N, C-alpha and C positions, 0 to 999 in steps of 0.2 A: 716654343717661346710664345708664351700668350701674350696679348696686347691689353693695354689698360689704357683709359679714356683719364686722362689727368690735367693738372695744372702745371702750366711751367711759368716761371716769374719774367717778367718783362719792366721795363721801366728803370729810373733812377733810384738811388738811395732815398729812402724815407718817402717815397711815391710809388708804391708796388701796383702793378697793373697783370694781370695773367692771361694768357691763352690757353684755352682747353684745347688739348692735341690728344692724338692718339699716338701711343709710344709702346716699343717694346718693354715689356715689363723690367728688364735688365738694365735698360739704359739711366742715365743719370737724370737727375730733374730736370736740367735746362740743357739736356745732351740733345742727342739725334731723335726726331719725332718722323712719323709716318704722314700725317695730315693734320691742319689746322681744323678744327670744327666750331671754335667761337672763341668768346672774349667774357671774359669778367674784371669789373671794376669794383674793387671795395671801397673807393674812395667817393664813389656819389652816394647821395641821401636819397632815397634807398638805394642800394648796390645794384647796379647793372650786368645783366647776363645775356649775352646774347649768342645763340646757337643755331648753326645748320641743322635743321629737325630732320631733313630727310638723309644728310650724311651720317647724324647720329644713330638711327634708327637703322641704317644701313650697317654700322659696326655694331651696333649691340645684336643683330641677326648674325654676325659674321663670328661672335663669339667675343668681343671685348668686353671687358669690366669693367665700370667707372669705379676709382678711387673713393673712398668715405667722402672726401670733401665734396667732390665733384657729383656723388651720389645726391648729398644733401642740398647741393645747388639747385640741381635739377628737380629735385623733388618740391623743392620752395615754388620753383618757376612751374609745377606740374607738368613738366616734360615727360618724367617716367612715372 
């Protein structure tokens, strides 16, 4: 059961806010997760990404793979 680093949606209707989490690849999008690594707020201009870099690198070393969206966000922030 590989782990994925992905987004889970928070916030209310029409006001999205996301957490960057580590979850089992088979669990649902907003379901069970292992650890919260950071947040992503697309409503701010420019968008805001906060990540615990030490925990992110630890999970990447353990073999967790980021989703395409998270990989793009991390690349734009210069973290991966």
